[in-house]
C-alpha positions as CSV (number, residue, x, y, z in Angstrom):
1,G,96.4,103.4,97.8
2,H,95.4,105.7,100.6
3,R,97.2,109.1,101.1
4,W,96.7,111.8,103.7
5,W,98.4,115.0,104.6
6,A,98.8,117.2,107.6
7,A,97.7,120.8,108.1
8,R,99.8,123.0,105.7
9,L,100.1,126.1,107.9
10,P,102.4,125.8,110.9
11,R,100.0,127.7,113.1
12,A,97.1,125.3,112.2
13,F,99.4,122.3,112.9
14,I,100.6,123.7,116.2
15,A,97.0,124.6,117.3
16,A,95.8,121.0,116.5
17,V,98.7,119.5,118.5
18,A,98.1,121.9,121.4
19,A,94.4,121.0,121.4
20,G,95.1,117.3,121.3
21,R,93.4,117.0,117.8
22,S,94.7,115.2,114.8
23,T,96.9,117.2,112.5
24,R,95.4,115.4,109.4
25,D,94.0,118.0,107.0
26,D,92.6,115.8,104.3
27,E,92.9,112.4,102.6
28,E,92.2,110.6,99.4
29,N,92.1,107.0,98.0
30,L,94.2,106.5,94.9
31,H,93.2,104.2,92.0
32,N,95.9,102.2,90.2
33,D,97.0,104.9,87.8
34,G,97.2,107.4,90.7
35,R,99.3,105.0,92.7
36,A,101.5,104.4,89.7
37,G,102.0,108.2,89.2
38,E,102.9,108.5,92.9
39,A,105.4,105.6,92.6
40,L,107.0,107.2,89.5
41,M,107.2,110.6,91.2
42,L,108.8,109.2,94.3
43,G,111.1,106.9,92.4
44,L,112.4,109.7,90.2
45,R,113.3,111.7,93.3
46,L,115.8,109.1,94.1
47,K,119.3,109.2,92.6
48,S,118.9,105.6,91.5
49,G,115.6,106.4,89.7
50,V,112.9,103.9,88.7
51,D,113.3,100.3,87.8
52,L,110.9,100.1,84.8
53,D,110.6,96.3,85.0
54,A,109.6,96.4,88.7
55,F,107.3,99.3,88.0
56,A,105.5,97.4,85.1
57,N,105.2,94.3,87.3
58,L,103.5,96.3,90.0
59,F,101.2,98.5,87.9
60,G,101.1,96.9,84.4
61,P,102.1,98.6,81.2
62,D,99.3,101.1,80.9
63,P,100.5,103.8,83.4
64,L,103.9,104.1,81.6
65,E,102.2,104.0,78.2
66,R,99.9,106.8,79.2
67,R,102.8,108.9,80.3
68,R,105.1,108.0,77.3
69,P,104.7,111.4,75.5
70,V,105.8,113.3,78.6
71,L,108.6,110.9,79.4
72,E,109.9,111.1,75.8
73,E,109.7,114.9,75.8
74,F,111.8,115.1,79.0
75,Q,114.2,112.5,77.7
76,T,114.7,114.3,74.4
77,S,115.2,117.6,76.3
78,G,117.9,116.0,78.4
79,F,116.0,116.0,81.7
80,L,115.6,112.2,82.0
81,K,117.9,109.4,81.1
82,R,117.3,105.8,80.5
83,E,120.1,103.3,81.3
84,L,119.1,99.7,80.6
85,N,115.7,99.5,82.4
86,W,116.3,102.3,84.8
87,L,114.8,105.8,84.4
88,S,116.3,108.7,86.3
89,L,116.6,112.4,86.3
90,T,119.7,113.9,84.8
91,E,121.6,116.6,86.7
92,R,119.9,119.2,84.6
93,G,116.5,117.4,85.2
94,T,116.8,117.8,88.9
95,M,116.5,121.5,88.5
96,L,113.1,121.0,86.8
97,G,112.1,118.0,88.8
98,N,108.9,119.5,90.2
99,E,107.6,120.4,86.7
100,L,108.2,116.8,85.6
101,M,106.6,115.4,88.6
102,W,103.5,117.6,88.2
103,R,103.1,116.5,84.6
104,L,103.5,112.8,85.4
105,L,100.7,112.9,88.0
């Protein structure tokens, strides 16, 4: 539930390393829905996709239900496919993966 990221600009990252400072730029704590969105985003980046049963066991049904309109839109448009209880991007969907991920968060 805790996420952090490094300095975005290479020169800032290099300067921090050279000075012996942390490269950490910022951080945040994620609530359950935020963690679920992250898990969904990361899972959809995998070829295998997301096991919806395992996802619901971890986060409950609400995070998927809240995202249902977006998931259905992308499935209807041919960007997502559902096979049994697995959700994954189609080949066409990988081209728009970043747009989907943004909308799922």
